[in-house]
C-alpha positions as a Markdown table, in Angstrom:
| # | Residue | x | y | z |
|---|---|---|---|---|
| 1 | Unk | 183.4 | 40.8 | 64.5 |
| 2 | Unk | 183.1 | 37.3 | 66.1 |
| 3 | Unk | 183.6 | 34.2 | 64.1 |
| 4 | Unk | 179.9 | 33.4 | 64.7 |
| 5 | Unk | 178.7 | 36.7 | 63.3 |
| 6 | Unk | 181.1 | 36.4 | 60.4 |
| 7 | Unk | 179.7 | 33.0 | 59.5 |
| 8 | Unk | 176.2 | 34.4 | 59.8 |
| 9 | Unk | 177.0 | 37.3 | 57.5 |
| 10 | Unk | 178.3 | 34.9 | 54.9 |
| 11 | Unk | 175.2 | 32.7 | 55.0 |
| 12 | Unk | 172.5 | 34.9 | 56.5 |
| 13 | Unk | 169.6 | 32.4 | 56.7 |
| 14 | Unk | 168.6 | 30.4 | 59.8 |
| 15 | Unk | 166.4 | 27.5 | 58.7 |
| 16 | Unk | 163.7 | 26.7 | 61.3 |
| 17 | Unk | 162.7 | 23.1 | 61.5 |
| 18 | Unk | 159.5 | 22.9 | 63.6 |
| 19 | Unk | 157.8 | 19.5 | 64.1 |
| 20 | Unk | 158.6 | 18.4 | 60.6 |
| 21 | Unk | 156.3 | 16.1 | 58.6 |
| 22 | Unk | 159.2 | 14.1 | 57.3 |
| 23 | Unk | 162.4 | 12.7 | 58.6 |
| 24 | Unk | 164.4 | 15.5 | 60.3 |
| 25 | Unk | 167.7 | 14.3 | 58.9 |
| 26 | Unk | 166.3 | 14.5 | 55.4 |
| 27 | Unk | 165.3 | 18.1 | 56.1 |
| 28 | Unk | 168.7 | 19.0 | 57.5 |
| 29 | Unk | 170.6 | 17.3 | 54.6 |
| 30 | Unk | 168.5 | 19.0 | 52.0 |
| 31 | Unk | 169.1 | 22.4 | 53.6 |
| 32 | Unk | 172.8 | 22.0 | 54.0 |
| 33 | Unk | 173.2 | 20.8 | 50.5 |
| 34 | Unk | 171.5 | 24.0 | 49.3 |
| 35 | Unk | 174.0 | 26.1 | 51.3 |
| 36 | Unk | 172.2 | 26.7 | 54.6 |
| 37 | Unk | 174.7 | 26.9 | 57.4 |
| 38 | Unk | 172.4 | 27.4 | 60.4 |
| 39 | Unk | 169.7 | 24.9 | 61.2 |
| 40 | Unk | 167.4 | 25.6 | 64.2 |
| 41 | Unk | 165.3 | 22.6 | 65.5 |
| 42 | Unk | 162.6 | 23.7 | 67.8 |
| 43 | Unk | 163.0 | 22.0 | 71.2 |
| 44 | Unk | 159.3 | 21.1 | 71.2 |
| 45 | Unk | 159.8 | 18.8 | 68.2 |
| 46 | Unk | 159.7 | 15.2 | 69.3 |
| 47 | Unk | 162.9 | 14.3 | 67.4 |
| 48 | Unk | 164.8 | 17.5 | 68.5 |
| 49 | Unk | 167.0 | 16.0 | 71.3 |
| 50 | Unk | 168.1 | 12.8 | 69.6 |
| 51 | Unk | 168.8 | 14.8 | 66.4 |
| 52 | Unk | 170.9 | 17.4 | 68.2 |
| 53 | Unk | 172.8 | 14.6 | 70.0 |
| 54 | Unk | 174.0 | 13.2 | 66.6 |
| 55 | Unk | 173.8 | 16.0 | 64.1 |
| 56 | Unk | 177.4 | 17.4 | 64.4 |
| 57 | Unk | 178.7 | 13.9 | 63.7 |
| 58 | Unk | 176.5 | 13.2 | 60.7 |
| 59 | Unk | 176.6 | 16.6 | 59.0 |
| 60 | Unk | 179.6 | 18.9 | 58.3 |
| 61 | Unk | 179.7 | 22.5 | 57.4 |
| 62 | Unk | 176.7 | 23.6 | 59.5 |
| 63 | Unk | 175.7 | 24.7 | 63.0 |
| 64 | Unk | 172.7 | 23.1 | 64.7 |
| 65 | Unk | 170.7 | 25.0 | 67.3 |
| 66 | Unk | 167.6 | 24.7 | 69.4 |
| 67 | Unk | 164.7 | 27.0 | 69.1 |
| 68 | Unk | 161.6 | 27.9 | 71.1 |
| 69 | Unk | 163.8 | 27.9 | 74.2 |
| 70 | Unk | 161.7 | 29.9 | 76.6 |
| 71 | Unk | 163.0 | 29.1 | 80.0 |
| 72 | Unk | 166.4 | 28.2 | 81.6 |
| 73 | Unk | 165.5 | 24.5 | 82.0 |
| 74 | Unk | 165.0 | 24.2 | 78.3 |
| 75 | Unk | 168.2 | 26.0 | 77.6 |
| 76 | Unk | 170.1 | 23.5 | 79.7 |
| 77 | Unk | 168.3 | 20.6 | 78.1 |
| 78 | Unk | 169.2 | 21.8 | 74.6 |
| 79 | Unk | 172.8 | 22.5 | 75.4 |
| 80 | Unk | 173.3 | 19.1 | 77.0 |
| 81 | Unk | 171.9 | 17.6 | 73.9 |
| 82 | Unk | 174.5 | 19.3 | 71.8 |
| 83 | Unk | 172.9 | 22.5 | 70.6 |
| 84 | Unk | 175.5 | 24.9 | 69.2 |
| 85 | Unk | 173.3 | 27.9 | 69.5 |
| 86 | Unk | 169.9 | 28.8 | 71.1 |
| 87 | Unk | 166.9 | 30.7 | 69.7 |
| 88 | Unk | 164.2 | 32.1 | 71.9 |
| 89 | Unk | 160.8 | 33.6 | 71.0 |
| 90 | Unk | 160.9 | 35.9 | 74.0 |
| 91 | Unk | 163.3 | 38.0 | 76.1 |
| 92 | Unk | 164.3 | 36.1 | 79.2 |
| 93 | Unk | 167.5 | 37.3 | 80.9 |
| 94 | Unk | 168.0 | 34.0 | 82.7 |
| 95 | Unk | 168.0 | 32.1 | 79.4 |
| 96 | Unk | 170.7 | 34.5 | 78.0 |
| 97 | Unk | 172.7 | 33.9 | 81.2 |
| 98 | Unk | 172.6 | 30.1 | 80.6 |
| 99 | Unk | 173.8 | 30.5 | 77.0 |
| 100 | Unk | 176.6 | 32.9 | 78.1 |
| 101 | Unk | 177.7 | 30.6 | 80.9 |
| 102 | Unk | 178.1 | 27.8 | 78.4 |
| 103 | Unk | 179.7 | 30.1 | 75.8 |
| 104 | Unk | 176.8 | 29.3 | 73.4 |
| 105 | Unk | 175.6 | 32.0 | 71.0 |
| 106 | Unk | 171.9 | 33.0 | 71.4 |
| 107 | Unk | 169.4 | 34.7 | 69.1 |
| 108 | Unk | 167.1 | 36.3 | 71.7 |
| 109 | Unk | 163.5 | 37.0 | 70.7 |
| 110 | Unk | 162.1 | 40.6 | 71.1 |
| 111 | Unk | 159.8 | 43.1 | 69.4 |
| 112 | Unk | 159.8 | 46.5 | 71.0 |
| 113 | Unk | 162.8 | 48.8 | 71.1 |
| 114 | Unk | 163.0 | 48.3 | 74.9 |
| 115 | Unk | 163.1 | 44.5 | 74.5 |
| 116 | Unk | 165.6 | 44.7 | 71.7 |
| 117 | Unk | 168.0 | 46.9 | 73.6 |
| 118 | Unk | 167.6 | 44.9 | 76.8 |
| 119 | Unk | 168.3 | 41.6 | 75.0 |
| 120 | Unk | 171.4 | 42.9 | 73.4 |
| 121 | Unk | 172.6 | 44.5 | 76.6 |
| 122 | Unk | 172.1 | 41.2 | 78.4 |
| 123 | Unk | 174.4 | 39.4 | 76.0 |
| 124 | Unk | 172.5 | 38.2 | 73.0 |
| 125 | Unk | 174.7 | 38.0 | 69.9 |
| 126 | Unk | 171.7 | 38.6 | 67.7 |
| 127 | Unk | 168.2 | 39.8 | 68.5 |
| 128 | Unk | 165.4 | 38.0 | 66.7 |
| 129 | Unk | 162.6 | 40.4 | 65.9 |
| 130 | Unk | 159.2 | 38.6 | 65.6 |
| 131 | Unk | 156.7 | 38.8 | 63.9 |
| 132 | Unk | 158.7 | 40.3 | 61.1 |
| 133 | Unk | 156.1 | 40.2 | 58.3 |
| 134 | Unk | 153.4 | 41.7 | 60.5 |
| 135 | Unk | 155.7 | 44.5 | 61.6 |
| 136 | Unk | 157.0 | 45.1 | 58.1 |
| 137 | Unk | 160.4 | 45.9 | 56.7 |
| 138 | Unk | 160.0 | 49.6 | 57.4 |
| 139 | Unk | 160.0 | 48.8 | 61.1 |
| 140 | Unk | 163.5 | 47.3 | 60.8 |
| 141 | Unk | 164.7 | 50.4 | 58.9 |
| 142 | Unk | 163.4 | 52.6 | 61.7 |
| 143 | Unk | 165.2 | 50.5 | 64.3 |
| 144 | Unk | 168.5 | 51.1 | 62.5 |
| 145 | Unk | 168.2 | 54.8 | 63.7 |
| 146 | Unk | 168.7 | 54.2 | 67.4 |
| 147 | Unk | 170.3 | 50.8 | 67.1 |
| 148 | Unk | 172.7 | 50.8 | 64.2 |
| 149 | Unk | 175.1 | 48.2 | 65.7 |
| 150 | Unk | 172.6 | 45.6 | 67.0 |
| 151 | Unk | 172.5 | 42.5 | 64.8 |
| 152 | Unk | 168.8 | 41.8 | 64.0 |
| 153 | Unk | 167.2 | 38.7 | 62.6 |
| 154 | Unk | 163.8 | 39.1 | 61.0 |
| 155 | Unk | 161.6 | 36.0 | 61.7 |
| 156 | Unk | 157.9 | 35.3 | 61.0 |
| 157 | Unk | 156.3 | 35.3 | 57.6 |
| 158 | Unk | 159.6 | 35.5 | 55.7 |
| 159 | Unk | 159.4 | 34.3 | 52.1 |
| 160 | Unk | 161.5 | 34.3 | 49.0 |
| 161 | Unk | 159.5 | 37.2 | 47.7 |
| 162 | Unk | 159.8 | 39.5 | 50.7 |
| 163 | Unk | 163.4 | 38.5 | 51.8 |
| 164 | Unk | 165.1 | 41.2 | 49.7 |
| 165 | Unk | 163.2 | 44.1 | 51.3 |
| 166 | Unk | 164.2 | 42.9 | 54.8 |
| 167 | Unk | 167.8 | 42.7 | 53.8 |
| 168 | Unk | 167.6 | 46.2 | 52.2 |
| 169 | Unk | 166.1 | 47.4 | 55.5 |
| 170 | Unk | 169.3 | 46.4 | 57.3 |
| 171 | Unk | 168.7 | 43.0 | 58.9 |
| 172 | Unk | 171.7 | 40.8 | 59.6 |
| 173 | Unk | 169.8 | 37.5 | 58.9 |
| 174 | Unk | 166.5 | 35.9 | 58.3 |
| 175 | Unk | 164.8 | 33.2 | 60.3 |
| 176 | Unk | 162.7 | 31.1 | 57.9 |
| 177 | Unk | 160.4 | 28.2 | 58.7 |
| 178 | Unk | 157.4 | 27.6 | 56.4 |
| 179 | Unk | 159.1 | 28.6 | 53.2 |
| 180 | Unk | 161.7 | 25.9 | 53.7 |
| 181 | Unk | 159.5 | 23.2 | 55.1 |
| 182 | Unk | 159.4 | 19.8 | 53.3 |
| 183 | Unk | 155.8 | 18.8 | 52.5 |
| 184 | Unk | 156.9 | 15.2 | 51.9 |
| 185 | Unk | 159.9 | 13.1 | 51.0 |
| 186 | Unk | 159.5 | 13.2 | 47.2 |
| 187 | Unk | 162.3 | 14.6 | 45.1 |
| 188 | Unk | 160.1 | 17.4 | 43.9 |
| 189 | Unk | 159.5 | 18.6 | 47.5 |
| 190 | Unk | 163.2 | 18.4 | 48.3 |
| 191 | Unk | 164.1 | 20.3 | 45.1 |
| 192 | Unk | 161.5 | 23.1 | 46.0 |
| 193 | Unk | 163.0 | 23.4 | 49.5 |
| 194 | Unk | 166.5 | 23.7 | 48.1 |
| 195 | Unk | 165.5 | 26.2 | 45.4 |
| 196 | Unk | 163.9 | 28.4 | 48.1 |
| 197 | Unk | 167.0 | 28.1 | 50.3 |
| 198 | Unk | 169.3 | 29.2 | 47.5 |
| 199 | Unk | 167.1 | 32.2 | 46.6 |
| 200 | Unk | 166.9 | 33.3 | 50.2 |
| 201 | Unk | 170.7 | 33.1 | 50.6 |
| 202 | Unk | 171.2 | 34.9 | 47.3 |
| 203 | Unk | 168.9 | 37.7 | 48.5 |
| 204 | Unk | 171.4 | 38.3 | 51.3 |
| 205 | Unk | 174.5 | 38.5 | 49.1 |
| 206 | Unk | 176.0 | 41.9 | 48.5 |
| 207 | Unk | 173.7 | 43.7 | 50.9 |
| 208 | Unk | 175.2 | 46.1 | 53.4 |
| 209 | Unk | 174.0 | 44.9 | 56.8 |
| 210 | Unk | 175.0 | 46.0 | 60.3 |
| 211 | Unk | 176.6 | 43.2 | 62.3 |
């Protein structure tokens, strides 16, 4: 098991920050304080590049990555800004190649069994299956039959309530956006975000997951 996958196993939630309504550093700080160790900032967020350029110096104990990386040009842009991992919504072999050439872990997006296997075979450390809630946890359980060793991340519609069933179905991690979004900068909003993060992380503790 790689160090990256070991860390993901220990803290199996990737927080997705997409065009946040509040200061991006406030979002990251709240998530990290709650125990989140993987923060994905979508590259289409206006503050994504400047945040990635400074995040590792301002925050300790977490990895910062770029999401919605659809094409090689965006992969290069994200890596040059300081992204420590990439997340894609789609399977693009060239994007995986860019990540591998820079020795950057990548969560590659896929849905069908063919896409999932192709992404893993091409070098993705983890395959992000989207839209998870639409597909349902049973879909992930079925995938474990032919692909018992492929690390899967369920993304799309993940909440505190349904997180346990996805872990029980054998996913390695969860990609969570809306359930962790800060509505505003008030203490109550921060507290709600952190409570959700802790519950999501707790749901992944003690589960037997293939990684």
